C-alpha positions as CSV (number, residue, x, y, z in Angstrom):
1,M,-0.4,16.3,-32.3
2,A,3.3,16.6,-32.4
3,V,3.9,13.9,-34.5
4,F,1.2,14.6,-36.9
5,G,2.2,18.2,-37.1
6,L,5.7,17.5,-38.0
7,L,4.6,14.8,-40.6
8,V,1.9,16.8,-42.3
9,T,4.4,19.1,-44.2
10,P,6.5,16.1,-45.8
11,A,3.4,14.2,-46.5
12,G,2.3,17.1,-48.7
13,L,5.0,16.3,-51.2
14,I,3.0,13.4,-52.2
15,R,1.2,14.4,-55.5
16,R,-2.4,15.7,-55.3
17,G,-5.3,13.6,-56.3
18,K,-8.3,14.9,-58.5
19,S,-9.7,16.7,-55.5
20,G,-7.0,19.4,-55.7
21,I,-6.1,18.9,-51.9
22,G,-2.8,17.1,-50.9
23,V,-2.2,14.0,-48.7
24,G,-0.7,16.5,-45.9
25,A,-4.2,17.8,-45.4
26,Y,-6.0,14.5,-44.8
27,A,-2.9,13.6,-42.4
28,G,-3.6,16.7,-40.6
29,L,-7.2,16.1,-40.2
30,A,-6.5,12.4,-39.2
31,G,-4.3,13.7,-36.5
32,I,-6.9,16.0,-35.1
33,V,-9.7,13.3,-35.1
34,I,-7.2,10.8,-33.3
35,A,-6.2,13.4,-30.6
36,L,-10.0,14.6,-30.1
37,V,-11.1,10.9,-29.9
38,S,-8.3,10.0,-27.5
39,T,-9.0,13.3,-25.1
40,I,-12.8,12.4,-24.9
41,W,-12.0,8.7,-24.3
42,L,-9.4,9.6,-21.7
43,G,-11.5,12.6,-20.2
44,F,-14.4,10.0,-19.4
45,N,-12.0,7.2,-18.1
46,G,-9.3,9.4,-16.2
47,G,-8.4,8.9,-12.8
48,P,-6.7,11.5,-10.3
49,P,-4.7,14.2,-11.7
50,I,-1.2,13.2,-13.1
51,L,1.6,15.7,-12.9
52,F,4.5,15.4,-15.5
53,G,6.9,18.1,-14.4
54,G,4.8,21.1,-14.9
55,F,2.4,19.6,-17.2
56,Q,-0.9,18.5,-15.3
57,I,-3.3,16.2,-16.8
58,D,-6.5,16.7,-15.0
59,L,-10.2,17.3,-15.8
60,F,-9.6,21.0,-16.6
61,T,-6.7,20.0,-19.1
62,Y,-9.1,17.3,-20.7
63,F,-11.9,19.9,-21.0
64,F,-9.9,22.5,-22.8
65,A,-8.2,20.0,-24.8
66,G,-11.5,18.7,-26.1
67,V,-12.8,22.4,-26.8
68,L,-9.6,23.4,-28.7
69,L,-9.2,20.2,-30.8
70,L,-13.0,20.7,-31.6
71,V,-12.4,24.2,-33.0
72,S,-9.3,22.8,-34.8
73,L,-11.4,20.0,-36.4
74,F,-13.9,22.4,-37.6
75,V,-11.2,24.8,-39.1
76,A,-9.4,21.8,-40.6
77,I,-12.8,20.6,-42.3
78,S,-13.7,24.1,-43.7
79,S,-10.1,24.7,-44.8
80,F,-10.3,21.8,-47.4
81,D,-12.4,24.2,-49.5
82,F,-10.4,27.4,-48.6
83,M,-7.0,25.7,-49.4
84,K,-8.0,23.6,-52.4
85,G,-5.1,23.9,-55.1
86,D,-3.0,26.1,-52.9
87,P,0.7,25.1,-53.0
88,N,1.0,25.9,-49.1
89,T,-1.7,23.4,-48.2
90,A,0.4,20.9,-46.1
91,P,2.4,23.8,-44.2
92,Y,-0.9,25.4,-43.4
93,F,-2.3,22.0,-41.7
94,G,1.0,21.4,-40.0
95,L,1.0,25.0,-38.7
96,L,-2.6,24.4,-37.5
97,L,-1.7,21.2,-35.6
98,L,1.4,22.8,-33.9
99,S,-0.6,25.9,-32.9
100,T,-3.3,23.6,-31.4
101,L,-0.6,21.7,-29.5
102,G,0.5,25.0,-28.2
103,M,-2.9,25.8,-26.8
104,I,-3.4,22.4,-25.2
105,V,0.0,22.7,-23.5
106,L,-1.0,26.2,-22.3
107,A,-4.1,24.7,-20.7
108,A,-2.0,22.0,-18.9
109,S,0.6,24.3,-17.6
110,M,1.1,24.3,-13.9
111,D,4.6,25.8,-14.2
112,L,5.1,29.4,-15.6
113,I,8.2,28.3,-17.7
114,L,6.1,25.8,-19.6
115,L,3.1,28.0,-19.8
116,Y,5.5,30.4,-21.7
117,V,6.6,27.5,-23.9
118,G,3.1,26.8,-24.8
119,W,2.3,30.4,-25.4
120,E,5.0,30.8,-28.0
121,L,4.2,27.5,-29.6
122,M,0.5,28.6,-29.9
123,S,1.5,32.1,-31.1
124,V,4.2,31.6,-33.8
125,P,2.5,29.3,-36.1
126,T,-0.7,31.7,-36.0
127,Y,1.7,34.5,-37.4
128,A,2.5,32.5,-40.4
129,L,-1.2,31.3,-40.8
130,T,-2.4,34.9,-40.7
131,A,0.0,35.7,-43.6
132,I,-0.5,32.3,-45.4
133,R,-1.7,34.5,-48.5
134,K,1.6,35.8,-49.0
135,K,0.7,38.0,-52.0
136,D,-2.3,39.6,-50.1
137,P,-1.2,42.9,-48.6
138,N,-4.3,42.8,-46.3
139,S,-3.3,39.6,-45.1
140,N,0.4,40.7,-44.6
141,E,-0.8,43.8,-42.5
142,A,-3.0,41.8,-40.3
143,A,0.0,39.5,-39.7
144,M,2.3,42.1,-38.9
145,K,-0.1,44.0,-36.3
146,F,-0.9,40.6,-34.8
147,F,3.0,39.8,-34.6
148,V,4.0,43.2,-33.0
149,L,1.1,43.1,-30.3
150,S,1.7,39.6,-29.6
151,A,5.5,40.1,-29.2
152,L,4.6,42.6,-26.7
153,S,2.3,40.4,-24.8
154,S,4.9,37.9,-24.6
155,A,7.6,40.3,-23.4
156,L,5.0,41.3,-20.6
157,I,4.5,37.7,-19.6
158,V,8.2,37.0,-19.3
159,Y,8.6,40.2,-17.1
160,A,5.7,38.8,-14.9
161,I,7.2,35.4,-14.7
162,S,10.5,37.0,-13.8
163,L,9.1,39.1,-11.0
164,T,7.0,36.3,-9.7
165,F,10.1,34.1,-9.5
166,G,12.0,36.8,-7.8
167,V,9.2,37.2,-5.2
168,T,8.4,33.5,-4.5
169,G,11.8,31.8,-5.6
170,S,9.6,29.4,-7.8
171,T,7.7,29.0,-11.0
172,N,5.4,26.2,-10.0
173,L,1.9,27.8,-9.5
174,Q,1.1,25.8,-6.4
175,T,4.4,26.7,-4.8
176,I,3.8,30.3,-5.9
177,A,0.4,30.1,-3.8
178,G,2.0,28.9,-0.8
179,S,4.6,31.6,-0.9
180,L,2.2,34.3,-1.7
181,A,-0.1,33.5,1.4
182,T,2.9,34.7,3.6
183,I,4.2,37.6,1.5
184,T,5.8,40.3,3.3
185,P,5.3,44.1,2.9
186,D,8.5,44.9,1.2
187,T,7.9,42.4,-1.7
188,R,4.0,42.8,-2.0
189,S,4.6,45.9,-4.4
190,F,6.6,43.5,-6.9
191,A,3.8,40.8,-6.8
192,L,1.3,43.7,-7.5
193,I,3.3,44.6,-10.5
194,A,3.4,41.0,-11.8
195,I,-0.2,40.7,-11.4
196,V,-0.8,44.0,-13.6
197,L,1.8,42.4,-16.2
198,F,-0.1,39.2,-16.3
199,V,-3.3,41.0,-16.9
200,A,-1.9,43.0,-19.7
201,G,0.1,39.8,-21.2
202,F,-3.2,37.7,-21.3
203,G,-5.4,40.4,-22.1
204,V,-3.8,40.9,-25.5
205,K,-4.5,37.2,-26.5
206,M,-7.9,37.2,-24.8
207,A,-8.8,40.5,-26.8
208,V,-10.1,42.5,-23.7
209,V,-10.3,46.2,-23.4
210,P,-7.9,48.2,-23.7
211,F,-5.8,45.4,-25.3
212,H,-8.1,44.6,-28.0
213,M,-7.0,46.9,-30.7
214,W,-5.4,44.2,-33.1
215,I,-8.4,42.0,-33.3
216,P,-10.6,43.9,-35.9
217,D,-7.8,44.4,-38.5
218,A,-6.3,41.0,-37.9
219,F,-9.7,39.3,-38.2
220,E,-10.5,41.2,-41.3
221,G,-7.1,40.7,-43.1
222,A,-6.4,37.2,-42.1
223,P,-8.1,34.2,-44.0
224,T,-11.6,33.8,-42.2
225,T,-10.7,30.3,-41.5
226,V,-7.7,31.3,-39.5
227,S,-9.8,34.2,-38.0
228,A,-11.9,31.3,-36.6
229,L,-8.9,29.7,-35.1
230,L,-7.8,32.9,-33.5
231,A,-11.1,33.9,-32.2
232,S,-12.2,30.5,-30.9
233,G,-8.9,28.7,-30.1
234,A,-6.1,31.2,-29.5
235,K,-8.5,33.4,-27.1
236,M,-9.9,30.6,-25.3
237,A,-6.3,29.3,-24.7
238,G,-5.5,32.6,-23.2
239,F,-8.5,32.2,-20.8
240,A,-7.2,28.9,-20.0
241,A,-3.7,30.3,-19.0
242,A,-5.4,33.2,-17.0
243,F,-7.7,30.6,-15.2
244,R,-4.7,28.6,-14.2
245,V,-2.4,31.6,-13.0
246,F,-4.9,33.6,-11.2
247,I,-7.2,30.9,-9.8
248,V,-4.2,28.6,-8.6
249,G,-1.4,30.8,-8.3
250,F,-2.5,34.1,-7.2
251,S,-5.5,33.0,-5.2
252,T,-3.7,33.4,-1.7
253,I,-2.5,36.9,-2.2
254,N,-4.1,39.7,-0.2
255,V,-4.7,41.8,-3.4
256,D,-8.3,42.5,-4.9
257,W,-7.7,41.5,-8.4
258,Y,-11.1,40.4,-8.7
259,S,-12.5,44.0,-8.9
260,T,-9.8,44.7,-11.6
261,F,-11.4,41.9,-13.9
262,A,-14.8,43.2,-13.1
263,I,-13.9,46.7,-14.4
264,V,-12.2,45.4,-17.4
265,A,-15.4,43.0,-17.9
266,I,-17.8,45.8,-18.2
267,A,-15.6,47.8,-20.4
268,T,-15.0,45.0,-22.6
269,M,-18.6,44.2,-23.0
270,T,-19.8,47.7,-23.6
271,L,-17.1,48.7,-26.1
272,G,-17.5,45.4,-28.0
273,N,-21.2,45.7,-28.3
274,V,-21.3,49.5,-29.2
275,A,-18.4,49.1,-31.7
276,A,-20.0,46.0,-33.4
277,L,-23.3,48.2,-33.9
278,M,-21.2,50.6,-36.1
279,Q,-19.5,48.2,-38.3
280,K,-20.1,47.9,-42.1
281,S,-18.1,44.7,-42.6
282,F,-19.2,41.3,-41.5
283,T,-15.9,40.0,-40.2
284,R,-15.2,43.3,-38.3
285,L,-18.7,42.9,-36.8
286,L,-17.8,39.5,-35.7
287,A,-14.5,40.6,-34.3
288,Y,-16.2,43.3,-32.1
289,S,-18.7,40.7,-31.1
290,S,-16.0,38.4,-30.0
291,I,-14.5,41.2,-27.8
292,A,-17.9,41.7,-26.1
293,Q,-18.2,37.8,-25.6
294,A,-14.8,37.9,-23.9
295,G,-16.2,40.3,-21.4
296,Y,-18.9,37.8,-20.6
297,V,-16.1,35.0,-19.9
298,L,-14.1,37.5,-17.9
299,I,-16.9,37.7,-15.2
300,A,-15.8,34.2,-14.3
301,L,-12.5,35.6,-13.1
302,A,-14.2,38.7,-11.4
303,T,-16.6,36.5,-9.5
304,P,-15.3,32.8,-9.7
305,F,-17.1,31.4,-6.6
306,T,-20.2,31.9,-4.5
307,V,-20.2,31.6,-0.7
308,T,-23.2,30.1,1.4
309,T,-23.2,29.4,5.3
310,V,-22.0,25.8,4.4
311,T,-20.1,25.8,1.2
312,R,-18.1,27.7,-1.3
313,E,-19.2,26.7,-4.8
314,P,-17.2,27.8,-8.0
315,L,-20.5,28.6,-9.7
316,G,-19.2,31.8,-11.7
317,L,-15.9,30.0,-12.6
318,A,-18.3,27.0,-13.9
319,G,-20.4,29.5,-16.0
320,G,-17.2,31.0,-17.5
321,L,-16.1,27.4,-18.6
322,F,-19.6,26.6,-19.9
323,H,-19.5,29.9,-21.9
324,V,-16.0,28.9,-23.2
325,L,-17.6,25.7,-24.7
326,N,-20.6,27.4,-26.2
327,Y,-18.6,30.4,-27.6
328,S,-16.1,28.2,-29.2
329,I,-18.8,26.2,-31.2
330,V,-20.9,29.1,-32.1
331,K,-18.1,31.7,-33.1
332,T,-16.3,29.1,-35.1
333,G,-19.5,28.3,-36.9
334,A,-20.1,32.0,-37.5
335,F,-16.7,32.5,-39.0
336,V,-17.1,29.5,-41.2
337,A,-20.2,30.9,-42.4
338,A,-18.5,34.3,-43.2
339,A,-16.0,32.0,-45.1
340,A,-18.7,30.3,-47.0
341,V,-20.3,33.8,-48.1
342,A,-16.8,35.1,-49.0
343,T,-16.3,32.3,-51.7
344,R,-18.9,34.2,-53.8
345,L,-19.6,37.8,-52.2
346,P,-17.5,40.2,-50.5
347,V,-17.7,40.0,-46.6
348,N,-16.4,43.6,-46.2
349,T,-19.7,45.1,-46.9
350,L,-23.0,44.1,-45.1
351,D,-24.9,44.6,-48.3
352,S,-23.7,41.2,-49.4
353,F,-26.2,39.7,-46.7
354,T,-29.2,41.5,-48.0
355,G,-31.6,38.8,-49.1
356,L,-29.1,36.1,-48.1
357,G,-32.1,33.9,-46.9
358,R,-32.8,33.4,-50.5
359,R,-29.6,33.2,-52.1
360,M,-27.7,31.0,-49.6
361,P,-30.6,29.5,-47.4
362,Q,-28.5,27.0,-45.3
363,T,-25.8,29.6,-44.5
364,A,-28.5,32.3,-43.6
365,F,-30.2,30.0,-41.3
366,N,-27.1,28.8,-39.6
367,I,-25.9,32.4,-39.0
368,T,-29.3,33.1,-37.5
369,I,-29.0,30.4,-35.0
370,F,-25.4,31.4,-34.2
371,F,-26.3,35.1,-33.5
372,L,-29.3,34.1,-31.3
373,A,-27.0,31.8,-29.3
374,L,-24.5,34.7,-28.9
375,A,-27.1,36.9,-27.6
376,G,-28.4,34.3,-25.2
377,V,-31.8,33.4,-26.6
378,P,-33.4,30.4,-25.1
379,P,-33.4,27.4,-25.5
380,L,-30.0,27.7,-27.2
381,N,-26.7,26.9,-25.4
382,G,-25.6,30.5,-24.8
383,F,-28.7,31.2,-22.7
384,F,-27.7,28.6,-20.0
385,S,-23.9,29.5,-19.8
386,K,-25.0,33.3,-19.3
387,V,-27.5,32.3,-16.6
388,M,-24.6,30.6,-14.7
389,I,-22.3,33.4,-15.2
390,F,-24.9,36.1,-14.1
391,T,-26.1,34.0,-11.1
392,G,-22.5,33.4,-10.0
393,A,-22.1,37.3,-10.2
394,V,-25.4,37.9,-8.1
395,Y,-24.4,35.3,-5.4
396,S,-20.7,36.3,-5.3
397,P,-19.3,37.4,-1.9
398,F,-18.6,40.8,-3.5
399,S,-20.9,43.7,-2.9
400,W,-20.6,44.9,-6.5
401,G,-21.4,41.4,-7.9
402,G,-25.2,42.4,-8.6
403,Y,-24.1,45.5,-10.5
404,L,-21.9,43.4,-12.6
405,A,-24.6,41.0,-13.4
406,V,-26.9,43.8,-14.3
407,A,-24.3,45.4,-16.5
408,A,-24.0,42.1,-18.3
409,L,-27.5,41.6,-18.5
410,I,-28.2,45.1,-20.2
411,N,-25.1,44.4,-22.6
412,S,-26.6,41.1,-23.6
413,G,-29.8,42.6,-24.5
414,F,-28.2,45.5,-26.5
415,S,-26.2,42.7,-28.5
416,M,-29.7,41.7,-30.1
417,S,-29.7,45.2,-31.9
418,Y,-26.9,44.2,-34.4
419,Y,-27.4,40.5,-34.3
420,G,-31.2,41.3,-35.3
421,W,-30.2,43.7,-37.7
422,I,-28.2,41.3,-39.7
423,I,-31.1,38.7,-39.4
424,K,-33.5,41.3,-40.8
425,R,-31.1,42.1,-43.7
426,M,-31.1,38.3,-44.6
427,Y,-34.6,37.6,-44.3
428,F,-36.9,40.9,-44.8
429,D,-34.7,43.1,-47.3
430,D,-35.1,42.6,-50.9
431,P,-31.8,41.9,-52.8
432,G,-30.9,43.2,-56.2
433,D,-30.2,39.9,-57.4
434,S,-32.2,36.9,-56.1
435,S,-30.1,34.2,-58.0
436,K,-29.1,31.2,-55.7
437,I,-25.4,30.8,-54.9
438,P,-23.8,27.4,-54.5
439,E,-22.9,26.7,-50.8
440,P,-19.6,24.8,-50.5
441,K,-20.2,21.4,-48.8
442,A,-17.2,21.7,-46.5
443,Y,-18.5,24.8,-44.9
444,T,-22.0,23.8,-44.7
445,S,-21.1,20.6,-43.1
446,V,-19.4,22.5,-40.1
447,M,-22.2,24.8,-39.7
448,W,-24.7,22.1,-39.3
449,I,-22.5,20.2,-36.9
450,A,-22.0,23.4,-35.0
451,T,-25.9,24.3,-35.2
452,A,-26.8,20.7,-34.0
453,L,-24.4,21.1,-30.9
454,V,-26.0,24.5,-30.2
455,F,-29.5,22.6,-30.0
456,I,-28.1,19.7,-28.1
457,I,-26.5,21.6,-25.5
458,G,-29.4,24.2,-25.3
459,I,-32.1,21.7,-24.9
460,Y,-30.4,19.3,-22.8
461,P,-27.9,21.3,-20.7
462,D,-28.0,19.3,-17.5
463,P,-24.8,16.8,-18.2
464,W,-22.8,19.8,-19.6
465,I,-23.6,21.8,-16.5
466,R,-22.4,19.0,-14.3
467,L,-19.4,18.6,-16.4
468,V,-18.2,22.4,-16.0
469,L,-19.0,22.3,-12.4
470,S,-16.7,19.2,-12.1
471,V,-13.9,20.9,-14.2
472,A,-14.2,24.2,-12.0
473,G,-14.1,22.1,-8.8
474,S,-10.9,20.2,-10.2
475,L,-9.1,23.6,-10.8
């Protein structure tokens, strides 16, 4: 990814062909494909965890690398239509690869210094990608809001790292866990402040309440393909970092950070779903929907394990990882569908989706499948990951776990109100203009691949469930 990311921009100097897309775009796509195939092959054939300094190659790293590269692949394919004829095509694909590399480094970090390097490598290219349409004031405004709040989150994380190092004398997560197990009362308050700062810093990227305020404006102003990367890539990389830090580094401290995540999860789910119901813009609706989905994944941090008389199983954590996979596929497909509609119709109004089933039948069908999967309708993939998350909460050792599961179940049902409303608009409302709209092949190919994965994982979930249980166990 690093090599191709650096070579894509100079490759873009080679003259375009008749397609209107430069050689750099094809080089970028090749880099992502090679990285994804290599990750899958190594993941299936990998041995015990390997540690290169603070960079740990284990099943958790392979899992997140595969998910993030799949998202990057979807974004790259759909960008062939989006960036056609644009003079910034090569830098666009170079930034896409380097940002994805930062996400993978973030997922593999077992040291807080390397984690911060990955955080910045992920974040800085996304600022430029958000503002890639330099003459679009909405894109510039979105990039500025995104940059200011992301810079704040970076500062909070640096401060949290400095406090953690001051308390434990190390930035290695396993060493930190050993030190926090025997922490003294005079330094416990500093560790508590570090936890709060980590929650806030990661919360901005994960887009959880109350750190979600940048998401709707950034997603609406940014190019839709970049919004897909932010919603499905950067957000999930933030969760990967949070899983590493809290499940490994802060697992031994005598502080109840589990209930903190439970409260934040309920607030995030509720606000995201209620706000989504009131939106008039499709991209803003997807933005608030992604906030609600972050609340479901957050349950995995609130109730990561179940305890029986014999064993301690990471069922909740595995459910969260399963939802990371499902959410990344579905939400990327939904944003690509929004990009397909935006090629001919404005997506800042839901009126464009009236009668879309007649005008763009492929896009409308795929949107329907994505929305039903996000709502958790069986037998689609979102149903099984939510079942695992809710079951993990019910059987967790915390007394409030059942209440958390009930709140999540109510929110999941409530989300069908706005998902169903859009589906009703597409198929049952009569459009003023019934003429067919050409559907770009790059977008529809990504949507059909995502829809196929939704059905494959949903109809045959057993191998995927065993995979995420193994990933959770390795963490």
